[in-house]
Every structure is written in structure tokens, then in C-alpha cells.
LUMVEXGU-451837 format. One record per residue (C-alpha): residue number from 1; x, y, z; residue in three letters. Coordinates in nm, 2 decimals, padded with zeros to 4 digits, always signed. Example, Ala and Ser with C-alpha at 12.3 -4.5 7.8 and 13.67 -1.06 7.14 Angstrom:
NODE resi xx yy zz resn
NODE 1 +01.23 -00.45 +00.78 ALA
NODE 2 +01.37 -00.11 +00.71 SER
// end
This chain:
NODE resi xx yy zz resn
NODE 1 -09.06 +08.27 +08.63 UNK
NODE 2 -09.00 +08.26 +09.00 UNK
NODE 3 -08.71 +08.10 +09.18 UNK
NODE 4 -08.89 +08.23 +09.42 UNK
NODE 5 -08.78 +08.52 +09.20 UNK
NODE 6 -08.49 +08.73 +09.09 UNK
NODE 7 -08.56 +08.91 +09.42 UNK
NODE 8 -08.57 +09.29 +09.40 UNK
NODE 9 -08.38 +09.41 +09.71 UNK
NODE 10 -08.51 +09.76 +09.75 UNK
NODE 11 -08.32 +09.95 +10.02 UNK
NODE 12 -08.48 +10.21 +10.24 UNK
NODE 13 -08.83 +10.21 +10.10 UNK
NODE 14 -08.99 +10.26 +10.44 UNK
NODE 15 -08.79 +10.57 +10.53 UNK
NODE 16 -08.99 +10.87 +10.64 UNK
NODE 17 -09.00 +11.17 +10.41 UNK
NODE 18 -09.10 +11.53 +10.44 UNK
NODE 19 -09.43 +11.64 +10.28 UNK
NODE 20 -09.40 +11.69 +09.90 UNK
NODE 21 -09.06 +11.51 +09.89 UNK
NODE 22 -09.03 +11.21 +09.66 UNK
NODE 23 -09.09 +10.87 +09.83 UNK
NODE 24 -09.09 +10.51 +09.72 UNK
NODE 25 -09.44 +10.36 +09.70 UNK
NODE 26 -09.44 +09.98 +09.70 UNK
NODE 27 -09.71 +09.77 +09.52 UNK
NODE 28 -09.78 +09.40 +09.48 UNK
NODE 29 -10.04 +09.22 +09.26 UNK
NODE 30 -10.10 +08.85 +09.19 UNK
NODE 31 -10.23 +08.69 +08.87 UNK
NODE 32 -10.04 +08.91 +08.63 UNK
NODE 33 -09.92 +08.74 +08.31 UNK
NODE 34 -09.96 +08.41 +08.50 UNK
NODE 35 -09.73 +08.52 +08.79 UNK
NODE 36 -09.70 +08.82 +09.02 UNK
NODE 37 -09.62 +09.19 +08.99 UNK
NODE 38 -09.40 +09.39 +09.22 UNK
NODE 39 -09.35 +09.76 +09.16 UNK
NODE 40 -09.17 +10.05 +09.33 UNK
NODE 41 -09.28 +10.39 +09.21 UNK
NODE 42 -09.09 +10.70 +09.32 UNK
NODE 43 -09.32 +11.01 +09.35 UNK
NODE 44 -09.41 +11.28 +09.59 UNK
NODE 45 -09.77 +11.17 +09.57 UNK
NODE 46 -09.91 +10.83 +09.67 UNK
NODE 47 -10.22 +10.91 +09.46 UNK
NODE 48 -10.01 +10.97 +09.15 UNK
NODE 49 -09.81 +10.65 +09.22 UNK
NODE 50 -10.14 +10.46 +09.23 UNK
NODE 51 -10.24 +10.62 +08.90 UNK
NODE 52 -09.90 +10.51 +08.75 UNK
NODE 53 -09.97 +10.16 +08.87 UNK
NODE 54 -10.31 +10.16 +08.69 UNK
NODE 55 -10.15 +10.29 +08.38 UNK
NODE 56 -09.89 +10.01 +08.39 UNK
NODE 57 -10.16 +09.75 +08.45 UNK
NODE 58 -10.37 +09.88 +08.16 UNK
NODE 59 -10.06 +09.86 +07.93 UNK
NODE 60 -09.99 +09.50 +08.05 UNK
NODE 61 -10.35 +09.40 +07.98 UNK
NODE 62 -10.34 +09.56 +07.63 UNK
NODE 63 -10.02 +09.38 +07.53 UNK
NODE 64 -10.14 +09.05 +07.68 UNK
NODE 65 -10.43 +09.05 +07.43 UNK
NODE 66 -10.17 +09.08 +07.16 UNK
NODE 67 -09.88 +08.86 +07.27 UNK
NODE 68 -10.03 +08.59 +07.50 UNK
NODE 69 -09.95 +08.23 +07.40 UNK
NODE 70 -10.22 +08.11 +07.64 UNK
NODE 71 -10.52 +08.29 +07.50 UNK
NODE 72 -10.70 +08.16 +07.19 UNK
NODE 73 -10.82 +08.52 +07.12 UNK
NODE 74 -10.48 +08.68 +07.11 UNK
NODE 75 -10.32 +08.83 +06.80 UNK
NODE 76 -10.04 +08.58 +06.84 UNK
NODE 77 -10.29 +08.29 +06.82 UNK
NODE 78 -10.43 +08.45 +06.50 UNK
NODE 79 -10.08 +08.47 +06.35 UNK
NODE 80 -10.02 +08.11 +06.42 UNK
NODE 81 -10.32 +08.01 +06.21 UNK
NODE 82 -10.25 +08.24 +05.91 UNK
NODE 83 -10.00 +08.21 +05.63 UNK
NODE 84 -10.00 +08.59 +05.59 UNK
NODE 85 -10.08 +08.83 +05.86 UNK
NODE 86 -10.07 +09.21 +05.88 UNK
NODE 87 -09.94 +09.25 +06.23 UNK
NODE 88 -09.99 +09.52 +06.49 UNK
NODE 89 -09.68 +09.73 +06.56 UNK
NODE 90 -09.62 +09.55 +06.89 UNK
NODE 91 -09.65 +09.19 +06.75 UNK
NODE 92 -09.43 +09.28 +06.45 UNK
NODE 93 -09.16 +09.43 +06.67 UNK
NODE 94 -09.15 +09.13 +06.90 UNK
NODE 95 -09.13 +08.88 +06.61 UNK
NODE 96 -08.86 +09.10 +06.44 UNK
NODE 97 -08.66 +09.12 +06.76 UNK
NODE 98 -08.68 +08.75 +06.80 UNK
NODE 99 -08.55 +08.69 +06.45 UNK
NODE 100 -08.27 +08.94 +06.51 UNK
NODE 101 -08.16 +08.76 +06.82 UNK
NODE 102 -08.18 +08.42 +06.64 UNK
NODE 103 -07.93 +08.54 +06.39 UNK
NODE 104 -07.69 +08.72 +06.62 UNK
NODE 105 -07.69 +08.43 +06.87 UNK
NODE 106 -07.61 +08.17 +06.61 UNK
NODE 107 -07.94 +07.99 +06.66 UNK
NODE 108 -07.92 +07.98 +07.04 UNK
NODE 109 -08.24 +08.18 +07.07 UNK
NODE 110 -08.56 +08.14 +06.87 UNK
NODE 111 -08.93 +08.23 +06.88 UNK
NODE 112 -08.99 +07.94 +06.64 UNK
NODE 113 -09.05 +07.70 +06.92 UNK
NODE 114 -09.42 +07.65 +06.92 UNK
NODE 115 -09.42 +07.34 +06.71 UNK
NODE 116 -09.13 +07.19 +06.91 UNK
NODE 117 -09.30 +07.26 +07.25 UNK
NODE 118 -09.62 +07.09 +07.13 UNK
NODE 119 -09.43 +06.78 +07.00 UNK
NODE 120 -09.32 +06.48 +07.21 UNK
NODE 121 -08.95 +06.49 +07.30 UNK
NODE 122 -08.85 +06.20 +07.07 UNK
NODE 123 -08.99 +06.39 +06.77 UNK
NODE 124 -08.83 +06.73 +06.85 UNK
NODE 125 -08.48 +06.66 +06.71 UNK
NODE 126 -08.62 +06.58 +06.37 UNK
NODE 127 -08.82 +06.90 +06.36 UNK
NODE 128 -08.57 +07.15 +06.50 UNK
NODE 129 -08.34 +07.20 +06.20 UNK
NODE 130 -08.62 +07.25 +05.95 UNK
NODE 131 -08.81 +07.50 +06.17 UNK
NODE 132 -08.50 +07.71 +06.22 UNK
NODE 133 -08.42 +07.72 +05.85 UNK
NODE 134 -08.77 +07.77 +05.73 UNK
NODE 135 -08.83 +08.08 +05.51 UNK
NODE 136 -09.00 +08.34 +05.71 UNK
NODE 137 -09.08 +08.68 +05.55 UNK
NODE 138 -09.11 +09.01 +05.75 UNK
NODE 139 -09.20 +09.33 +05.57 UNK
NODE 140 -09.12 +09.63 +05.79 UNK
NODE 141 -09.31 +09.87 +05.56 UNK
NODE 142 -09.64 +09.69 +05.57 UNK
NODE 143 -09.58 +09.48 +05.89 UNK
NODE 144 -09.68 +09.17 +05.69 UNK
NODE 145 -09.56 +08.84 +05.83 UNK
NODE 146 -09.55 +08.54 +05.60 UNK
NODE 147 -09.54 +08.23 +05.80 UNK
NODE 148 -09.44 +07.90 +05.64 UNK
NODE 149 -09.67 +07.60 +05.71 UNK
NODE 150 -09.58 +07.41 +06.03 UNK
NODE 151 -09.40 +07.70 +06.20 UNK
NODE 152 -09.56 +07.81 +06.52 UNK
NODE 153 -09.44 +08.10 +06.72 UNK
NODE 154 -09.38 +08.09 +07.10 UNK
NODE 155 -09.28 +08.44 +07.22 UNK
NODE 156 -09.24 +08.38 +07.59 UNK
NODE 157 -08.86 +08.42 +07.56 UNK
NODE 158 -08.90 +08.79 +07.49 UNK
NODE 159 -09.26 +08.90 +07.53 UNK
NODE 160 -09.26 +08.95 +07.91 UNK
NODE 161 -08.96 +09.18 +07.89 UNK
NODE 162 -09.12 +09.37 +07.60 UNK
NODE 163 -09.44 +09.42 +07.81 UNK
NODE 164 -09.23 +09.54 +08.11 UNK
NODE 165 -09.05 +09.79 +07.90 UNK
NODE 166 -09.37 +09.93 +07.76 UNK
NODE 167 -09.54 +09.94 +08.09 UNK
NODE 168 -09.25 +10.13 +08.26 UNK
NODE 169 -09.24 +10.38 +07.97 UNK
NODE 170 -09.61 +10.44 +08.01 UNK
NODE 171 -09.58 +10.52 +08.38 UNK
NODE 172 -09.28 +10.75 +08.33 UNK
NODE 173 -09.48 +10.96 +08.08 UNK
NODE 174 -09.68 +11.09 +08.38 UNK
NODE 175 -09.51 +11.41 +08.50 UNK
NODE 176 -09.53 +11.33 +08.87 UNK
NODE 177 -09.34 +11.00 +08.84 UNK
NODE 178 -08.97 +11.02 +08.90 UNK
NODE 179 -08.87 +10.66 +08.89 UNK
NODE 180 -09.01 +10.31 +08.85 UNK
NODE 181 -08.89 +09.95 +08.92 UNK
NODE 182 -09.13 +09.69 +08.77 UNK
NODE 183 -09.08 +09.32 +08.84 UNK
NODE 184 -09.31 +09.06 +08.68 UNK
NODE 185 -09.22 +08.71 +08.78 UNK
NODE 186 -08.85 +08.79 +08.82 UNK
NODE 187 -08.80 +08.99 +08.50 UNK
NODE 188 -08.75 +09.35 +08.60 UNK
NODE 189 -08.67 +09.70 +08.46 UNK
NODE 190 -08.55 +10.00 +08.66 UNK
NODE 191 -08.58 +10.35 +08.52 UNK
NODE 192 -08.54 +10.70 +08.66 UNK
NODE 193 -08.47 +10.80 +09.02 UNK
NODE 194 -08.40 +10.52 +09.27 UNK
NODE 195 -08.54 +10.53 +09.62 UNK
NODE 196 -08.19 +10.58 +09.77 UNK
NODE 197 -08.11 +10.86 +09.52 UNK
NODE 198 -07.81 +10.66 +09.37 UNK
NODE 199 -07.91 +10.33 +09.20 UNK
NODE 200 -08.16 +10.05 +09.22 UNK
NODE 201 -08.01 +09.77 +09.43 UNK
NODE 202 -08.13 +09.43 +09.30 UNK
NODE 203 -08.06 +09.10 +09.45 UNK
NODE 204 -08.00 +08.79 +09.23 UNK
NODE 205 -08.15 +08.47 +09.38 UNK
NODE 206 -07.92 +08.17 +09.44 UNK
NODE 207 -08.05 +07.86 +09.25 UNK
NODE 208 -07.87 +07.64 +09.50 UNK
NODE 209 -08.07 +07.77 +09.80 UNK
NODE 210 -08.44 +07.79 +09.76 UNK
NODE 211 -08.53 +07.90 +10.11 UNK
NODE 212 -08.78 +08.19 +10.12 UNK
NODE 213 -08.53 +08.43 +10.27 UNK
NODE 214 -08.21 +08.29 +10.13 UNK
NODE 215 -07.94 +08.56 +10.10 UNK
NODE 216 -07.90 +08.68 +09.74 UNK
NODE 217 -07.62 +08.53 +09.54 UNK
NODE 218 -07.51 +08.88 +09.44 UNK
NODE 219 -07.63 +09.24 +09.47 UNK
NODE 220 -07.63 +09.45 +09.15 UNK
NODE 221 -07.66 +09.82 +09.11 UNK
NODE 222 -07.89 +09.91 +08.82 UNK
NODE 223 -07.94 +10.25 +08.66 UNK
NODE 224 -08.19 +10.27 +08.37 UNK
NODE 225 -08.13 +09.90 +08.30 UNK
NODE 226 -08.30 +09.56 +08.32 UNK
NODE 227 -08.24 +09.21 +08.43 UNK
NODE 228 -08.38 +08.86 +08.37 UNK
NODE 229 -08.30 +08.50 +08.46 UNK
NODE 230 -08.35 +08.17 +08.28 UNK
NODE 231 -08.35 +07.82 +08.43 UNK
NODE 232 -08.58 +07.56 +08.57 UNK
NODE 233 -08.62 +07.75 +08.89 UNK
NODE 234 -08.66 +08.09 +08.73 UNK
NODE 235 -08.87 +08.01 +08.42 UNK
NODE 236 -09.07 +07.72 +08.56 UNK
NODE 237 -09.03 +07.52 +08.25 UNK
NODE 238 -08.77 +07.34 +08.05 UNK
NODE 239 -08.53 +07.54 +07.83 UNK
NODE 240 -08.50 +07.40 +07.48 UNK
NODE 241 -08.19 +07.43 +07.25 UNK
NODE 242 -08.36 +07.56 +06.93 UNK
NODE 243 -08.09 +07.39 +06.72 UNK
NODE 244 -08.15 +07.04 +06.85 UNK
NODE 245 -08.49 +07.05 +07.02 UNK
NODE 246 -08.33 +06.90 +07.33 UNK
NODE 247 -08.39 +07.01 +07.69 UNK
NODE 248 -08.08 +07.19 +07.84 UNK
NODE 249 -08.00 +07.06 +08.19 UNK
NODE 250 -07.64 +07.17 +08.23 UNK
NODE 251 -07.72 +07.52 +08.36 UNK
NODE 252 -07.90 +07.58 +08.69 UNK
NODE 253 -07.96 +07.95 +08.61 UNK
NODE 254 -07.84 +08.22 +08.37 UNK
NODE 255 -07.89 +08.58 +08.45 UNK
NODE 256 -07.86 +08.87 +08.20 UNK
NODE 257 -07.84 +09.24 +08.25 UNK
NODE 258 -07.92 +09.46 +07.95 UNK
NODE 259 -08.04 +09.81 +07.85 UNK
NODE 260 -08.40 +09.68 +07.80 UNK
NODE 261 -08.61 +09.41 +07.96 UNK
NODE 262 -08.68 +09.26 +07.62 UNK
NODE 263 -08.31 +09.22 +07.55 UNK
NODE 264 -08.24 +09.08 +07.90 UNK
NODE 265 -08.52 +08.83 +07.85 UNK
NODE 266 -08.38 +08.70 +07.53 UNK
NODE 267 -08.02 +08.70 +07.66 UNK
NODE 268 -08.11 +08.50 +07.97 UNK
NODE 269 -08.24 +08.23 +07.74 UNK
NODE 270 -07.93 +08.25 +07.52 UNK
NODE 271 -07.70 +08.23 +07.81 UNK
NODE 272 -07.88 +07.92 +07.92 UNK
NODE 273 -07.82 +07.75 +07.58 UNK
NODE 274 -07.47 +07.85 +07.51 UNK
NODE 275 -07.17 +07.72 +07.71 UNK
NODE 276 -07.07 +07.95 +08.00 UNK
NODE 277 -06.75 +08.05 +07.82 UNK
NODE 278 -06.95 +08.15 +07.50 UNK
NODE 279 -07.21 +08.34 +07.71 UNK
NODE 280 -06.94 +08.55 +07.88 UNK
NODE 281 -06.77 +08.63 +07.55 UNK
NODE 282 -07.11 +08.74 +07.40 UNK
NODE 283 -07.20 +08.95 +07.70 UNK
NODE 284 -06.87 +09.14 +07.70 UNK
NODE 285 -06.91 +09.20 +07.32 UNK
NODE 286 -07.24 +09.38 +07.37 UNK
NODE 287 -07.28 +09.74 +07.51 UNK
NODE 288 -07.45 +09.75 +07.85 UNK
NODE 289 -07.48 +09.37 +07.88 UNK
NODE 290 -07.35 +09.15 +08.17 UNK
NODE 291 -07.39 +08.78 +08.24 UNK
NODE 292 -07.39 +08.55 +08.54 UNK
NODE 293 -07.42 +08.18 +08.49 UNK
NODE 294 -07.45 +07.90 +08.75 UNK
NODE 295 -07.37 +07.56 +08.59 UNK
NODE 296 -07.51 +07.23 +08.71 UNK
NODE 297 -07.22 +07.17 +08.94 UNK
NODE 298 -07.30 +07.50 +09.12 UNK
NODE 299 -06.99 +07.68 +08.98 UNK
NODE 300 -07.05 +08.05 +08.90 UNK
NODE 301 -06.93 +08.22 +08.58 UNK
NODE 302 -06.94 +08.60 +08.54 UNK
NODE 303 -06.86 +08.84 +08.26 UNK
NODE 304 -06.63 +09.14 +08.31 UNK
NODE 305 -06.94 +09.37 +08.30 UNK
NODE 306 -07.09 +09.17 +08.59 UNK
NODE 307 -06.79 +09.21 +08.80 UNK
NODE 308 -06.80 +09.59 +08.77 UNK
NODE 309 -07.17 +09.59 +08.88 UNK
NODE 310 -07.16 +09.35 +09.17 UNK
NODE 311 -07.22 +09.52 +09.51 UNK
NODE 312 -07.15 +09.25 +09.76 UNK
NODE 313 -07.01 +09.48 +10.03 UNK
NODE 314 -06.72 +09.44 +10.26 UNK
NODE 315 -06.61 +09.12 +10.43 UNK
NODE 316 -06.78 +09.04 +10.75 UNK
NODE 317 -06.58 +09.07 +11.08 UNK
NODE 318 -06.42 +08.77 +11.23 UNK
NODE 319 -06.60 +08.62 +11.54 UNK
NODE 320 -06.39 +08.63 +11.86 UNK
NODE 321 -06.63 +08.40 +12.07 UNK
NODE 322 -06.69 +08.03 +11.98 UNK
NODE 323 -06.83 +08.02 +11.63 UNK
NODE 324 -07.09 +07.79 +11.49 UNK
NODE 325 -06.94 +07.47 +11.34 UNK
NODE 326 -06.85 +07.50 +10.97 UNK
NODE 327 -07.15 +07.46 +10.75 UNK
NODE 328 -07.41 +07.48 +11.03 UNK
NODE 329 -07.72 +07.70 +10.98 UNK
NODE 330 -08.07 +07.72 +11.12 UNK
NODE 331 -08.38 +07.62 +10.92 UNK
NODE 332 -08.72 +07.73 +11.02 UNK
NODE 333 -09.02 +07.54 +10.89 UNK
NODE 334 -09.36 +07.69 +10.95 UNK
NODE 335 -09.72 +07.69 +10.82 UNK
NODE 336 -09.97 +07.95 +10.73 UNK
NODE 337 -10.31 +07.79 +10.82 UNK
NODE 338 -10.63 +07.81 +10.63 UNK
NODE 339 -10.85 +08.05 +10.82 UNK
NODE 340 -11.23 +08.06 +10.75 UNK
NODE 341 -11.52 +08.23 +10.91 UNK
NODE 342 -11.54 +08.56 +11.09 UNK
NODE 343 -11.54 +08.90 +10.92 UNK
NODE 344 -11.36 +08.89 +10.59 UNK
NODE 345 -11.10 +08.62 +10.68 UNK
NODE 346 -10.75 +08.73 +10.57 UNK
NODE 347 -10.42 +08.55 +10.58 UNK
NODE 348 -10.22 +08.65 +10.88 UNK
NODE 349 -09.93 +08.90 +10.89 UNK
NODE 350 -09.62 +08.70 +11.00 UNK
NODE 351 -09.30 +08.83 +11.16 UNK
NODE 352 -09.00 +08.60 +11.23 UNK
NODE 353 -08.70 +08.71 +11.42 UNK
NODE 354 -08.43 +08.57 +11.65 UNK
NODE 355 -08.33 +08.69 +12.00 UNK
NODE 356 -08.04 +08.59 +12.22 UNK
NODE 357 -08.05 +08.46 +12.58 UNK
NODE 358 -08.07 +08.81 +12.71 UNK
NODE 359 -08.38 +08.87 +12.51 UNK
NODE 360 -08.22 +09.11 +12.27 UNK
NODE 361 -08.32 +09.08 +11.90 UNK
NODE 362 -08.02 +08.98 +11.69 UNK
NODE 363 -08.17 +08.90 +11.35 UNK
NODE 364 -08.49 +08.99 +11.18 UNK
NODE 365 -08.56 +08.73 +10.91 UNK
NODE 366 -08.90 +08.83 +10.75 UNK
NODE 367 -09.21 +09.03 +10.78 UNK
NODE 368 -09.50 +08.92 +10.56 UNK
NODE 369 -09.74 +09.21 +10.53 UNK
NODE 370 -09.94 +09.39 +10.26 UNK
NODE 371 -10.07 +09.71 +10.43 UNK
NODE 372 -09.83 +09.92 +10.63 UNK
NODE 373 -10.11 +10.06 +10.86 UNK
NODE 374 -10.17 +09.70 +11.00 UNK
NODE 375 -09.80 +09.61 +11.05 UNK
NODE 376 -09.81 +09.74 +11.41 UNK
NODE 377 -10.06 +09.46 +11.50 UNK
NODE 378 -09.76 +09.24 +11.54 UNK
NODE 379 -09.69 +09.46 +11.85 UNK
NODE 380 -09.43 +09.25 +12.02 UNK
NODE 381 -09.20 +09.28 +11.72 UNK
NODE 382 -09.30 +09.64 +11.65 UNK
NODE 383 -09.23 +09.76 +12.01 UNK
NODE 384 -08.89 +09.59 +12.02 UNK
NODE 385 -08.76 +09.64 +11.67 UNK
NODE 386 -08.99 +09.77 +11.40 UNK
NODE 387 -09.08 +10.11 +11.54 UNK
NODE 388 -08.71 +10.21 +11.59 UNK
NODE 389 -08.58 +10.07 +11.26 UNK
NODE 390 -08.81 +10.13 +10.96 UNK
NODE 391 -08.53 +10.07 +10.72 UNK
NODE 392 -08.47 +09.73 +10.86 UNK
NODE 393 -08.85 +09.65 +10.83 UNK
NODE 394 -08.84 +09.76 +10.47 UNK
NODE 395 -08.55 +09.53 +10.38 UNK
NODE 396 -08.72 +09.22 +10.51 UNK
NODE 397 -09.09 +09.29 +10.43 UNK
NODE 398 -09.25 +09.07 +10.16 UNK
NODE 399 -09.62 +09.02 +10.06 UNK
NODE 400 -09.84 +08.80 +10.28 UNK
NODE 401 -09.82 +08.43 +10.20 UNK
NODE 402 -10.13 +08.22 +10.12 UNK
NODE 403 -10.20 +07.91 +10.33 UNK
NODE 404 -09.92 +07.65 +10.30 UNK
NODE 405 -09.58 +07.53 +10.43 UNK
NODE 406 -09.28 +07.76 +10.41 UNK
NODE 407 -08.92 +07.77 +10.52 UNK
NODE 408 -08.66 +08.03 +10.61 UNK
NODE 409 -08.29 +08.00 +10.69 UNK
NODE 410 -08.06 +08.19 +10.92 UNK
NODE 411 -07.69 +08.19 +10.84 UNK
NODE 412 -07.58 +08.28 +11.19 UNK
NODE 413 -07.52 +08.66 +11.13 UNK
NODE 414 -07.70 +08.94 +11.31 UNK
NODE 415 -07.87 +09.23 +11.14 UNK
NODE 416 -07.54 +09.42 +11.09 UNK
NODE 417 -07.38 +09.12 +10.92 UNK
NODE 418 -07.17 +09.02 +11.22 UNK
NODE 419 -07.15 +08.64 +11.31 UNK
NODE 420 -07.31 +08.55 +11.64 UNK
NODE 421 -07.15 +08.30 +11.88 UNK
NODE 422 -07.28 +07.97 +12.00 UNK
NODE 423 -07.54 +07.99 +12.27 UNK
NODE 424 -07.91 +07.96 +12.35 UNK
NODE 425 -08.14 +08.15 +12.11 UNK
NODE 426 -08.51 +08.20 +12.06 UNK
NODE 427 -08.69 +08.19 +11.73 UNK
NODE 428 -08.99 +08.42 +11.76 UNK
NODE 429 -09.29 +08.38 +11.52 UNK
NODE 430 -09.56 +08.64 +11.56 UNK
NODE 431 -09.88 +08.64 +11.37 UNK
NODE 432 -10.18 +08.88 +11.36 UNK
NODE 433 -10.47 +08.91 +11.12 UNK
NODE 434 -10.67 +09.19 +10.99 UNK
NODE 435 -11.01 +09.16 +11.16 UNK
NODE 436 -10.86 +08.86 +11.35 UNK
NODE 437 -10.65 +08.75 +11.64 UNK
NODE 438 -10.29 +08.75 +11.75 UNK
NODE 439 -10.05 +08.47 +11.85 UNK
NODE 440 -09.67 +08.44 +11.91 UNK
NODE 441 -09.46 +08.13 +11.92 UNK
NODE 442 -09.13 +08.13 +12.10 UNK
NODE 443 -08.90 +07.83 +12.01 UNK
NODE 444 -08.59 +07.81 +12.23 UNK
NODE 445 -08.29 +07.61 +12.09 UNK
NODE 446 -07.93 +07.55 +12.19 UNK
NODE 447 -07.70 +07.64 +11.90 UNK
NODE 448 -07.37 +07.48 +12.00 UNK
NODE 449 -07.13 +07.22 +11.86 UNK
NODE 450 -07.40 +06.95 +11.79 UNK
NODE 451 -07.71 +06.95 +11.57 UNK
NODE 452 -08.04 +07.03 +11.75 UNK
NODE 453 -08.41 +07.06 +11.68 UNK
NODE 454 -08.71 +07.22 +11.85 UNK
NODE 455 -09.07 +07.28 +11.77 UNK
NODE 456 -09.40 +07.45 +11.86 UNK
NODE 457 -09.76 +07.34 +11.81 UNK
NODE 458 -10.01 +07.52 +11.59 UNK
NODE 459 -10.21 +07.81 +11.72 UNK
NODE 460 -10.51 +08.00 +11.59 UNK
NODE 461 -10.32 +08.24 +11.36 UNK
NODE 462 -10.01 +08.04 +11.28 UNK
NODE 463 -09.95 +07.67 +11.21 UNK
NODE 464 -09.70 +07.43 +11.36 UNK
NODE 465 -09.33 +07.53 +11.34 UNK
NODE 466 -09.00 +07.35 +11.36 UNK
NODE 467 -08.64 +07.48 +11.40 UNK
NODE 468 -08.35 +07.27 +11.28 UNK
NODE 469 -07.98 +07.35 +11.35 UNK
NODE 470 -07.71 +07.17 +11.17 UNK
NODE 471 -07.57 +07.11 +10.82 UNK
// end
């Protein structure tokens, strides 16, 4: 469900704290529910934060065995082959919640999509009405589900949020844990104390700009709340209208904020199927719910609740020196090479920043690193910037990237948000590897009134790079 993500912008997570004071402990794991997991756990003890992570992972694994639509041995798979099934509490609750949302959304949401998803597109329209009107019986006392023939459940539209809710609740039952943010593939839930002591600051990705470091479309302050997005970039698959069986292509991305991740998950799909106007009306009619919808033209639609939560900050100062031409930006294309041999070959830690003609750093774009103790191996960056500004490092640090081609953009503003003038700049790409070597590429480029390009050849720890300036 990545756009690359609904990016969680966690502020100040690298700040130093006194012994026994609560700190934010950051974790990342791949191959979780078919995507990746990012967590921030607030605790005075790193050891207890690691225990909390293990508790969440155990709960995720337990629920995956119940709700997975990709496992032939899951309880969901058993339900889809039985006319009558005595469900576990978790499966019954998910199916019941899906039916409740189907009714309250007027059919814009449904878990009765398994048959439609398996059918070829031309056949879906003929199946949709019958499946949504089929007589399904749910007995809350016995948890018996009576499934009519031909109806197959696909619970992806709510299950991931349900899993996140349960995993976060499990972690917070540990007495040493003060707060948790859990993000699985872009669906996230924030509970308890935030790292900055106020609220969890979460960035919403812009579906119109897929660069790895694209600025967030909006910043949202969450307190004991959740958020999810739906769309081709976020979900990674087509969104079907349950009423017609047709693929919806008129919405780039719909984002929902709700009290629980399960509700946010369902609402994100609903907001993708309804018209923007209908989505905003529904959001404002529900307590604790907000909506943000980007339609196919790129136009943004926001509910009243969303406006109250947006934290986009003050306007940036006006540039007195010659500004970049309107619409101009810098794009940085680079490669992470495949590295083999040697002692436990790892992918390199990569830092990318921009300096001006005087050699002063003006913008730090990204730091891809997994283990804090090795971050100083990128010593050029660390001596100039990182050691003096840990909060800045925290705001741009992301997990290491596997081998492949990547891109970043620079909007022409420095680290404080002030626009920089035209002139000659250097894009610095530094790479070091645990149990490996160290390289740095410096790509000089004139950023003036005309488009420009510059490049650097591959080195041992970093592949070829190209810098492009223009529209």
C-alpha cells in the first residue's frame, strides 16, 4: 500500500535524552503483511521498546493466520469454502464491521469482493448486484457466519487496519511503553505519548509527485488516532466500485483519518468510490473523521475536519536575490549497486545533500541508514552537518535502500525553508558500507535561468548519478 507511503514524518526522534527519560525508539522491518513495517515506540528503555516490537510482531503473525487472503491455511480461506462457519472473535468482528460499513456507506464499501476480483472485468458488472444483495447471516451470540453460495470474502479493505489496532493495543499493555506509532504499508495508528510531547506529526504523500523525498502534501497532527490512504499508488491495486464491479480511475488518492485504523482503512476505500463532494459530507458527519481527496485532475478536496488538523506551517520568506525560474527544480537520479563478496556484504548507507559555492551545506535531502552507530561512517556529512544537528538527521533518515535506481527532488529551499538564489551548487552523494568501503561523489551544476544537467560515474559503493535542473 505504498505510494512510497503515507509517509510518517516523525519529528525530533534523534534528540538526546537524559538517562531514564522517555525516548523515541525507531524500528523498521520488511516482509510484513506483504509490505514493510515502521514503528516508533516511546519508552525510557530501549530493551522494553524491543520487547514491545516483538509483542506487536507476534500479534501481527497471529492475525495474519486468521485474516490473510493470500494463505490457503488461513481461517478466512476456510470461511470462503464453507456455507456455515463458527468464526473466531477476530474474523467475526472483521466481517461484521465490513457489513456495517457496507450499509452505512450505501454500498460504496464491501468485503464481498472476492468473487468479483477473481472474475474477468467483462463479467464483473453482471455479478456485482447479486453479490451485494445476497443474504448473509451473522449471529453475534454464536459467531456463526452463514455464507451464500458464490460469495467470497476479500477483507483487505479493513483487515490491515484491524491488525494495526490490535498490535498497538498489545504493545501499550506493557507498563513501560508510553506511546506507539505503527505504520504498515502506509496505514498507521498513533496512540499515547508522542516523541515531541504534543502530537504525532504525520506527512501525507503527494500522489502527483512520486520522488523518494517529495515534500508531503500536508502535515497532520494525530493524537490517539489513525490514518490510511487508498488509490493506485497507495494500495498497489485497482479499486473496485462494489455496486458496479468497475474499476475507479477518477481519484488519484483518498486519505481518511479516523479514531481507529480499521475505520480509517474502510473509509479510505469509501472516499475513493464516492464522489469528492459525497466523501466530504460523510466525513464531516462522523465524529473524529476527516477526509482528503485528490481527483484525477490533481485537484484537492478537504473536509472541515481536515482543515482543522492540517499543520502546513507559515508561509516561506520571499527571496531578495535572483530566484529560480518558475517551476524549476532539481532532480537527482542515482543507483544503489549490487555488492557481493567480502565480509557479510551489506547495502551502503547513502547521504545526499547540497552545498553552495562557498562550500556551506544548504539542504540535506536524505540519509538512508538502519543502524545509528554506523551513521558516522559517512564522515564528510557527519563532520559538516550531522554531528551538530541530530534533529535534522532524524527528519531525513529513512531505511537503507536495496540495489536499484532511485530519484530525489530539491525544490530550491534550504533546511530552514528559505528559497535559495541562482548560482553554482554541488550535489554531494556520500556512501559507506558496514564492513565495506567509502565513496563520495560531488556533482557541480549551475542553477540559473536555463535548464542544466551534470553527472558522475559509478564508484565502488555508489552507482552512477545524474542531476537535472529545469521544469
